[in-house]
C-alpha positions as CSV (number, residue, x, y, z in Angstrom):
1,M,74.8,-27.8,41.7
2,V,75.2,-27.4,38.0
3,T,74.6,-30.5,36.1
4,I,76.8,-31.6,33.1
5,K,74.5,-33.7,30.7
6,S,75.3,-37.0,29.2
7,K,75.0,-37.7,25.5
8,K,71.7,-39.5,26.0
9,E,70.5,-36.5,28.1
10,I,71.5,-34.1,25.5
11,E,69.3,-36.0,23.0
12,L,66.4,-35.9,25.3
13,M,67.0,-32.1,25.7
14,R,67.1,-31.7,22.0
15,E,63.7,-33.4,21.5
16,A,62.1,-31.2,24.2
17,C,63.7,-28.0,22.6
18,K,62.6,-28.9,19.1
19,I,58.9,-29.2,20.6
20,V,59.4,-25.7,21.9
21,A,60.5,-24.4,18.6
22,L,57.6,-26.1,16.7
23,T,55.1,-24.6,19.3
24,H,56.6,-21.1,18.7
25,Q,56.1,-21.6,15.0
26,A,52.5,-22.5,15.5
27,I,52.0,-19.2,17.7
28,E,53.8,-17.3,15.0
29,Q,51.6,-18.6,12.4
30,A,48.2,-17.8,14.7
31,I,49.1,-14.4,16.0
32,K,47.1,-11.5,14.7
33,P,44.6,-8.9,15.7
34,G,41.5,-10.1,17.3
35,I,42.8,-13.4,18.8
36,S,42.9,-13.8,22.6
37,T,45.9,-14.7,24.6
38,A,43.9,-17.6,25.8
39,E,43.5,-18.9,22.3
40,L,47.2,-18.4,21.8
41,D,47.7,-20.6,25.1
42,K,45.4,-23.4,23.9
43,I,47.1,-23.5,20.5
44,A,50.6,-23.9,22.4
45,E,49.3,-26.4,24.7
46,N,47.8,-28.6,21.8
47,T,51.0,-28.3,19.9
48,M,53.0,-29.5,22.7
49,K,50.6,-32.4,23.2
50,K,50.6,-33.1,19.6
51,Y,54.3,-34.0,19.9
52,G,54.1,-35.9,23.2
53,A,55.1,-32.9,25.6
54,I,53.3,-31.2,28.3
55,S,53.7,-27.6,29.6
56,A,56.1,-27.4,32.4
57,E,54.6,-24.0,33.4
58,K,51.2,-25.2,33.9
59,G,50.5,-25.8,37.6
60,Y,54.0,-24.6,38.4
61,N,54.2,-23.9,42.1
62,P,56.7,-21.1,43.1
63,G,56.5,-22.1,46.8
64,I,55.7,-18.5,47.6
65,K,53.2,-17.8,50.3
66,G,49.8,-16.3,49.0
67,V,50.9,-17.1,45.3
68,P,48.8,-19.9,43.6
69,P,50.3,-22.4,41.2
70,Y,50.7,-21.0,37.5
71,P,47.4,-21.5,35.7
72,A,48.2,-21.5,32.1
73,A,50.5,-23.6,29.8
74,T,52.4,-20.4,28.5
75,C,53.4,-17.1,30.0
76,I,51.9,-14.3,27.5
77,S,53.0,-10.8,28.2
78,V,51.4,-7.8,26.2
79,N,53.2,-4.4,25.7
80,D,54.2,-3.0,29.3
81,E,54.0,-6.5,30.7
82,V,57.5,-7.7,31.0
83,I,57.0,-11.5,31.9
84,H,54.4,-14.0,33.6
85,G,51.5,-12.4,32.0
86,I,48.6,-14.8,32.6
87,P,46.4,-15.6,29.2
88,S,42.8,-14.5,29.3
89,A,39.9,-15.1,27.0
90,K,39.3,-11.3,27.9
91,R,42.6,-10.0,26.7
92,I,42.2,-9.4,23.1
93,L,45.2,-8.4,20.8
94,K,45.0,-5.4,18.8
95,D,47.0,-3.9,15.7
96,G,50.3,-2.6,17.0
97,D,50.7,-4.8,20.2
98,I,54.0,-6.6,21.0
99,V,53.4,-10.0,22.8
100,S,56.1,-12.0,24.6
101,V,55.4,-15.5,24.7
102,D,57.5,-17.9,27.1
103,L,57.0,-21.7,26.9
104,V,58.4,-24.6,28.2
105,A,58.1,-28.1,27.0
106,L,58.4,-31.2,29.2
107,K,59.2,-34.4,27.5
108,N,60.7,-37.7,28.8
109,G,61.8,-36.0,31.9
110,Y,63.5,-33.1,30.3
111,N,62.8,-29.4,29.6
112,G,63.1,-27.1,26.7
113,D,62.5,-23.2,27.1
114,A,62.6,-20.4,24.8
115,A,60.6,-17.0,24.7
116,R,59.9,-14.8,21.8
117,T,58.5,-11.3,21.4
118,Y,55.9,-11.0,18.4
119,F,54.4,-8.3,16.5
120,V,50.6,-8.1,16.0
121,G,49.7,-6.5,12.7
122,N,51.5,-3.2,12.1
123,V,53.8,-2.0,14.9
124,S,55.9,1.2,15.5
125,K,59.4,1.7,14.6
126,D,60.2,2.0,18.1
127,A,58.6,-1.1,19.0
128,K,60.1,-3.0,16.5
129,R,63.6,-1.8,17.4
130,L,63.0,-2.8,20.8
131,V,62.5,-6.3,20.0
132,E,65.2,-6.5,17.4
133,V,67.7,-5.1,20.2
134,T,66.3,-7.7,22.7
135,K,66.9,-10.6,20.1
136,Q,70.6,-9.3,19.2
137,A,71.2,-9.1,23.0
138,F,70.9,-12.9,23.2
139,F,73.3,-13.2,20.3
140,E,75.6,-10.7,21.7
141,G,75.6,-13.0,25.0
142,I,76.1,-16.2,23.6
143,K,79.4,-15.2,21.7
144,Y,80.8,-15.8,25.1
145,A,79.0,-19.0,25.8
146,K,82.2,-21.1,25.1
147,K,84.2,-23.7,27.0
148,G,86.5,-21.9,29.7
149,N,84.7,-18.6,29.7
150,R,82.5,-17.8,32.8
151,I,78.9,-17.0,33.3
152,G,79.6,-13.4,33.9
153,D,80.9,-13.0,30.4
154,I,77.5,-13.7,29.0
155,S,75.9,-11.4,31.5
156,H,78.4,-8.6,31.0
157,A,78.0,-9.0,26.9
158,I,74.2,-8.8,27.3
159,G,74.0,-5.8,29.8
160,E,76.5,-3.6,27.8
161,Y,75.1,-4.4,24.2
162,V,71.5,-3.2,25.8
163,K,73.0,-0.3,27.6
164,S,74.7,0.9,24.5
165,Q,71.3,0.7,22.6
166,G,69.5,3.0,25.1
167,Y,67.6,0.5,26.8
168,S,67.2,-1.0,30.3
169,V,67.6,-4.7,31.3
170,V,65.4,-6.3,34.0
171,R,67.6,-6.9,37.1
172,E,65.2,-8.8,39.5
173,F,64.7,-11.9,36.9
174,E,67.4,-13.9,35.0
175,G,68.5,-16.9,32.9
176,H,69.0,-20.1,34.5
177,G,70.3,-23.6,33.9
178,I,67.9,-26.2,32.5
179,G,67.5,-29.9,32.2
180,K,65.2,-32.3,34.4
181,D,64.0,-29.3,36.4
182,M,63.0,-26.1,34.5
183,H,65.1,-24.1,36.8
184,E,68.6,-25.2,37.6
185,E,71.9,-23.7,38.6
186,P,73.5,-21.4,37.5
187,E,71.6,-18.0,37.7
188,I,72.3,-16.1,34.5
189,P,71.7,-12.3,35.1
190,N,71.5,-9.9,32.2
191,Y,74.2,-7.7,33.5
192,G,77.3,-7.8,35.6
193,K,81.1,-7.9,35.3
194,A,83.0,-10.2,33.0
195,G,85.3,-12.9,34.3
196,R,82.9,-13.6,37.2
197,G,80.9,-16.7,38.0
198,I,81.5,-20.6,37.2
199,R,83.2,-21.6,34.2
200,L,81.5,-23.0,31.2
201,E,81.9,-26.7,30.7
202,P,80.8,-29.0,27.6
203,G,77.4,-30.7,28.4
204,M,76.0,-27.5,30.2
205,T,72.4,-26.5,29.2
206,L,71.5,-22.9,29.9
207,A,68.2,-20.7,29.2
208,V,69.8,-17.4,28.3
209,E,66.9,-14.7,28.2
210,P,67.4,-10.9,28.0
211,M,64.2,-9.0,29.1
212,V,64.6,-5.5,27.9
213,I,62.7,-2.3,29.0
214,Q,62.5,0.6,26.7
215,G,62.4,3.0,29.7
216,K,63.6,2.8,33.3
217,P,64.5,-0.6,34.7
218,N,61.9,-0.5,37.6
219,I,59.3,-3.2,37.6
220,L,55.9,-3.9,39.5
221,E,54.2,-7.0,40.4
222,L,50.5,-7.2,39.6
223,E,48.0,-8.4,42.3
224,D,47.7,-12.0,40.4
225,G,51.1,-12.7,42.0
226,W,52.5,-13.4,38.7
227,T,52.4,-10.7,36.0
228,I,55.4,-8.2,36.0
229,I,55.0,-4.7,34.4
230,T,57.2,-2.0,33.7
231,E,56.7,0.9,36.3
232,D,56.8,3.6,34.1
233,G,54.3,2.0,31.5
234,S,57.1,1.6,28.6
235,L,57.2,-1.1,26.2
236,A,59.2,-4.4,27.1
237,A,60.4,-7.4,25.2
238,H,61.9,-10.9,26.0
239,Y,64.0,-13.1,23.9
240,E,65.2,-16.5,25.3
241,N,66.8,-19.9,23.8
242,T,68.0,-22.9,25.5
243,I,71.6,-23.5,24.5
244,L,74.2,-26.5,25.0
245,I,77.8,-25.7,25.8
246,T,80.0,-27.6,23.4
247,E,83.7,-28.0,22.9
248,N,83.4,-25.4,20.2
249,E,80.6,-22.8,19.5
250,P,77.3,-23.1,21.6
251,E,74.5,-24.9,20.1
252,V,71.2,-23.3,20.1
253,L,68.6,-26.1,20.7
254,T,65.3,-24.3,20.7
255,M,65.8,-23.1,17.0
256,L,64.6,-25.1,13.9
């Protein structure tokens, strides 16, 4: 069931989403060659706590047999890791890496969710282009995030833009509704046909998140049960914001 948020709920969503944006700001300021992904995770967790929120990802139980609850406050995925990379003190970032950080802040019973892919030091032109295209894919998608349009209109716009740039979208994972739960209906794929899916209504809050691969779309899951990598070893990028459907243009809640 897709939830339509009340004015009070939207204000609570705005608060959680602002904390997400502030947390990403702290990560952006800290990321550099020589820092570990565990250190970045701790910075993120401490920033959320500073503003009265907790990580909704830490301890998240997927309900899949044999897969343990998620152990960290953020998902940090490096280079060919697409999503759900587990932070580690042993994973030291180096010049030229690209790093996707996905985090969800929970405050007063409501969630905010956003992901960014960051540059570590000097990165290649190819890596920069991938990250820029992934970010732009989000904005191409939300051009259609308007009252009366359908979910498929967003999905189609993202997929066609990424395809036009010579890249692949991840098909096994997708965006989602968000509110009291981190993952709510509807599902928002990054590909598909326009004119399909539910109609968008004011008060819907959605996490739209292109996940883009430089090479072929095939992915693999590591033995930790969480980390998703590209099968061909090519780079991947991730860009996500929580948005609000309004009477007019969509409002991006997780940007300062």
